[in-house]
Steps between C-alpha positions, in 0.01 A plus 500: 500500500800384303841642550589747225764393255849635547574771242849515355602855428764551232807700585460814290871577494572188297324639193662841530856399563719628218777270391693424181465859382805709419581782740461856369803601296562827685779678686765375262770700323409472133838629386719281716297192404531572127839351420464563126425869546771564759760330282392698194513833685852430621612373160381814321661761724210556738660379824514859628119493531491177698414656838194683370386198300514290817291764673248486218501121511402501867236766441319331213528162671332625816151392596372858504626579148351182358169576667504847348559338161195281556287800601613711204394227259164423662378849599560648158505863373173689467430790262360817655390714207330764716529610859190508721423858402500419130841636406681294238818362661596190293681327784572136571481380858741226607510294816759635748693173458580599142640834613711331767647264241584757235635736764751235612589419142573865422686548830737217407569634151322232299406774254794725409799411717709407194461853362559669836823305566647387167792262534584148381219275618249782564237343275576162657430618855191688388380193308541277804309745720225523241479121476481451876208740536330367187543141617251563780277777362522551124226757438680797655803414285325656200527865611838426659622370164361794306658750740833324448461483125397861440840649581677440163205648311477806727870569460443553128331827603742659752280796594217267598734246659640768731163520677376143481805273527582603861142418595526158339830432676350574840465209742192649664146405405179691557179391329324836483500705182678831562701754305730557797612140550872436487450146368316357203376168367479466122273312264473464126213475254559419135227270371159607375185303433542508122871414492638293783865432422466698176564828681558687175125465444435709813241776456561707815572853380748747654446868417773745606398748767761740359772466240543128564807280470715311751437610860190698402147458635232327295134425556415133449162357403434129461435165666758259640399134517753397763636734764659304781539645850276805431582656839857560389618859514591520131491293183676468169242482222499499121292739291489640147660845520360780287616853421809687388710350780503168318255225415467126539486247782685656791570432866361715779530526877153533651474602870192422710534831687596824328760738649227731637355209699194440281414157365588425141219356290546127550164327491519140614224328305523162671740260665590190303369173645818302444582132525774578751713793613210575733677731746601734217228712343494518120259732328362666193541876499353788306712808422323825410724803467740331741826686558820314412858587406676361193796274573751451221461595137161542327400193304757289686274384780565129459876551501468715812279266700686189379768587757235440766369188328846341493524528878148374567563201272796410717272532802257256340784247497587584861136473605450163331817365659388629839167323452678176416703531819183544706341201329798271567541620858133443587478164323820368660395625844166321474657180371752491783235544770225268377501121490314248288534123459758473774744777402512875460390616158847632426640149543252343260692443171227643278476819707876531526524498121236772465657724765846460347368587156325810634823594675696466173263741325525746787878486511529555126264798515671664798850446362398655168313790660796612712742461209275732299483749786879522502496571127286810568758666727657823384843345455372271221725513194360499142496121477320471832240756387453308175456178698237646731302643208434153365524291817245706693236442233591130469477448878181704524338272242604168651522546876173689519331239285624221728365670810129400493561127444769503766262662750227251418727199553619639833140566602416138425774390744283645778196306382168652601668753728678645199171567326371718784564870544620437857832383355715731281535281191145566379593868490829417328329288235275793412790742515756340271317556166517878537878488462461331163238752385643824642741689274434273205342158482671203334459602137596861565821395675588239238460764229713740702776238503479483121516879483810510718672236287434701186574851627772417751689196366771560759248380760495154337879480514501612864234244592692223325819601679325481837342158456818363340692558822370159605614317186692182563341427836210285378453329163123538508531873559763529226264328257220738600725802445593367156132459411427847629759652269337314212156629606622858517663470159188354344284767662703777339434351154123456536231733373354727772182288515691173536735656754203602713364147494837365616569772754356328807693176457823692443451718808429187705829346381685820586351515849585141578852552371547799728359326807701183440820693436462697823424189704803319361722791598353588837293216653602161637536226238195318639286801409655570159502134393136443593387823333680423173384139490135591569477815285743434216555123490327239282249424777421866570167568665341819621267313733640532850610183673628319191870538574728242339648220705824573676409856599622581850166618639623539856784730395261712293247534781763575764545843340128577534 
């Protein structure tokens, strides 16, 4: 009998040892780490909100909050059309993580704190809070934004505002639908399947329940193609008013629960299966004799609801900038904790150039977003209001359009990890396009810029005055500003059709002028010089990582 051969058993732990992976980016203070945001808040009169913003930064940077964000985007809302006894309920069920997130966001005033405590910098502090929450979990930011944005429209109808504005200002959150709640979340629903952005083609009909007119009850019948956050307590909607009280497309406040406690007719037909924005339910709804109250003048629905749209457009800019911050933070974190070819990724020249370029885009977006927020404060003078009218649309067009490519490039920095749902940048990549689509896609916004130039020429002068504050600091920027003036002059002389064809390129030039001007005035020279050379110079490139030679990459990245 031969002796059995000696068997060599492998050591199992060798194949399961984890090394050269970045540690989880948790339990960090997202506000304190964001140098660009903290500087901008202080610069634009928001220092008084610093303590609460630091509290929010620690909250959203915690491991538990980030895990809730993951849960809310993977265990997504479910439509419950009927209860188990067959009663029609039209409710959307969310994971408890979603409710925890939006409850914290509301508790910290990310919705309406600027209206509840108006003072210089109120919109700035609110914007920073909104961005911090949206940086980690963007889906809940939709109803938070709409609740913020509804206030100016409601105040056009004081008798209605007296009941609903205090509820919107509340910092408490309760998800159940109830007529006795002291708080309220708001939504909006304008578009219909036959019209989209052409809301004047809407066919939803509003018949007066009595004499009609502002503040009166109407019965609405129609179909809404997009109704975001359908579990909100009330909505602003557009419908074609009929009757002696006035006719035409008008704005209405539609509650989910009527004052007597019964459910308003609000039939949720289906939830939209969206590319991103997964934690937030979006739906199609059917109205059939649904009770609503007219807000503003009959036939002036667009003018009434445009007050809300202006605020949500600003929030699109804030949301895109917040997403860029998340993308840079996650990409830089990974690159600083993972090695390849004998050095950390962050120290590899090619990766350093990409990270620095992503950081430039993020800094430009954040700096612009907070400047715009300050322009929306109540102490804005006529020139400041004229500036924000044009600049908000310009920034909404450009910053939101830059978001998806920025998220993709950051995702690529993580390699295969970035392409998995276990890491947040896959969610962010799917999320960023909604900011470009919501409240007007590229063409709609570009045409709105043309409309503002024509109807409010003072906005062009105010915009020029703002960007010209940086004249003399950089020859390349000065040359760009000169070309921009030529573009604007040429645009005013073109036929409407030719002006539309040129609108996008002009808006792009305006956006870059604004970003560059702000960076020259407020950021270190390393940042401003690299941005201008790469975005406005003769070797300009919108592919990340192609920064010109001489850029101080280390100084740029140190801020991020």
